N, C-alpha and C positions, 0 to 999 in steps of 0.2 A: 519602522513598522512596529506596531504594538502587539500586545497579546492577541493571538488569533481569535480567541473566544470573545474578546471585547469587540473585535471587528465584525464578527458574524452573528452576534447574539440577537440582533433585531431582524434577521432574515427569516423568511417563512419557508424554509427548506422542507420539501416533501420526500425527496430521494437523495440519500447520502450514501456514497459507496466509499468505504474505508478499506484500504488495502494495506495489510500489515497490522493486524489488531494487537499483537504482542500480548501484554498483560491486561489489556482492556481499559487502561486509564482514559485514553481519548475516546474509546468506544462508549464508555459510561457517560462521559461529558457530552458527547454528541447526542446520545439518546435522551438525556435530561434536557438539553437545550432545545432539541427539536422533537418534543414528545408527541407532536401530531404528524410527524413524518415517519419514514422507515429508514433505519440504518442497516445497510447491508455490509457486513464485516467479512472480509476474505482473509484467511490466515492459512498459510501453507504448512506450518509446523503442527503436527498432530497433537503434541503435548499441549501447546499453547491453545490450539483449537478446543481441546477438551476442557481446559480451564475457562475459556471464553463462554462455553456452553452453560456454565454455572451462573452467568449473569442473567438475572431474572428481570427482563424488560419486554413488554408486549410489542414494542416497535423495533425490536432487534432480530435480524436474521443472520445467522453465522454459517459460513461455508469453508470447508477444508480443501482449498485449492491454492495454487500459486498463480497470481495474475501474471500472464505471460503473453508472448507474441504469437503463440501457437496453441492449438487445442490438442495436446498430447502429453504423455508422461515426460517429465523434464528432470534434469539433475538439480538438486537443491543442496546447497552447502550449509549443513547444520552446524551452528556454533554450539559446541559441546563444552562450554566453560563450566567452571566449578559452581557458580551461583545458580545454575540451572534454568535461567530465564530465556536462554537462547535468543537474546535480543539482536544479535548481529548476524543471524542466518540470512542467506541470500541466494539468488539464482546465479550470482557471480562469485567466482573463486577469489579468496582473499589473496592479497599480495603477501609476499614472504614476511615483510616487516610487521604488517598488521597481525598476521597469524602468530608470529613469534612474540611480539611485544604486547598484544592486547587480548585476542580471544583465546590464544594458546592451543586450541583444539578445534578441528573442523572435520566433519564426517559427511561423506556424500551419501545422499539418499535419493530415491525417486519419488516425486509427488505428481499429482495431476495438474497439468497446466491448463489454463483457460484464458481465452482472450476477453477483453472487456466487452467487445461486441457480442460475443456469444453469451457472456454472463448477463448482459442487459437484455438480450433476446429471451433467454430462459426465464428471466424474472419479470418479463413484460415491462421493462423500463424504457421509456422513450426519451426522457429528459433527465439528466443528472443535475441536481442543484449544487451539490458539492462532491467533488472527487478528491479524496484524501489519500495521498500516496506516501507511504513510509516503508519502502521495500529495499532498503540497503543497497543503493546504487543502480537499481534496475529501472528507476523512474523514467529516465529518458527514453528507454526502449519501448516502454508502454505508451508514452505520449506520442512517440514517433509512429507507432503502429496503429494509432486511432485517429489519424489526421481527419478522416471524414466524419468521425463521431464527435470531434471536438466542438463542432457547431451546436451539438446537443448538450453541452456541459456549460453550466453558468459560471461556476467558480472551481478553481483548482488550488489545493493546498498541498505542497510537495516538499519532501525532504530534498536537500541539495548537498552536493559535495564540493569542497574546496581543495581536497587532497584525494589522491587515488588510493583508497584503502583496498579496493577490489579491482581485479584485472578487468579492463574494458569499461570501467565506470566513466560516465560522462560527467563533466564538471558543471558548476553553476552557470557559467557563461553559455554552455551548450544548451541547457534547458531554457534559459532566458531567451536565447535567440529563437529556438524552436517555437516557444509559446508566443513570442512577439509576432511571428508569422501568422498567427491565428488570433491576433488582437487581444491577447492576454497580457496583463502588466505584471 
């Protein structure tokens, strides 16, 4: 598979939901590529959310929530590494080796969880052209929780794992099998 932007560049996406905006690199690319649509960026980390708000783009809407399977406050494991970008923060706790050898520091905080169904309803979104998931191991749980909504999603781009960096992370084969049940390749 090639570069994702080369694959989707000719699509006419109107509703893009990006979960895990991080530093905004993909957010900006999606806004520029689909400048006639709306990019809904969901970022749980307050610091990263504040930075994302600095992106000046008329078709970008940014939300400080954790995409979750429940609509309630949830525990979020904040990567408090030295470089300050918190890129490995997750709803799943790190495995010991990942904590020790990679992120070094993890702090529990509480963030507002929101389901994709509620998010779509609150924003009057009936169809999602592109669902972009980069939420550090929690992707499977989101996809599993929206089985009825999957029929209203045209394309899914998701981060996958081949190693269990976080406790209870589902692997690539699990996500592939789940999506195949709904005719996604």
